[in-house]
C-alpha positions, -999 to 999 in steps of 0.1 A, spaced: 678 11 -462 695 -22 -452 711 -5 -422 677 7 -408 661 -26 -415 688 -46 -397 688 -22 -368 650 -26 -365 653 -64 -365 683 -65 -341 666 -43 -315 634 -64 -315 626 -77 -280 597 -93 -261 587 -94 -224 599 -130 -223 634 -121 -234 635 -131 -270 669 -123 -285 672 -117 -323 703 -118 -345 703 -105 -381 729 -99 -407 729 -90 -444 739 -118 -467 753 -103 -498 758 -136 -517 741 -140 -550 721 -172 -554 706 -189 -585 669 -186 -589 643 -209 -605 661 -241 -596 640 -272 -596 647 -296 -567 651 -333 -574 617 -350 -572 631 -379 -552 644 -354 -526 611 -336 -524 592 -369 -519 616 -379 -490 608 -347 -471 582 -348 -443 564 -316 -453 532 -307 -435 513 -277 -449 498 -252 -425 461 -242 -427 468 -206 -435 483 -201 -470 497 -237 -471 518 -229 -502 538 -204 -482 535 -218 -447 546 -253 -439 567 -274 -415 595 -298 -425 600 -324 -399 633 -343 -395 638 -379 -407 650 -397 -376 
């Protein structure tokens, strides 16, 4: 259930004092949207070594 999942996430802790906040977002969002190619090319995306399609870093444009 969502209640159990949120409780599990919210009660997560580490020895270094990590604090976790979680809430359920009930909004509905459109899926399968294609981003503007110009926007994508302007992003500073660095793929990670492990599963780069799913894991990447987006660095700020300063």
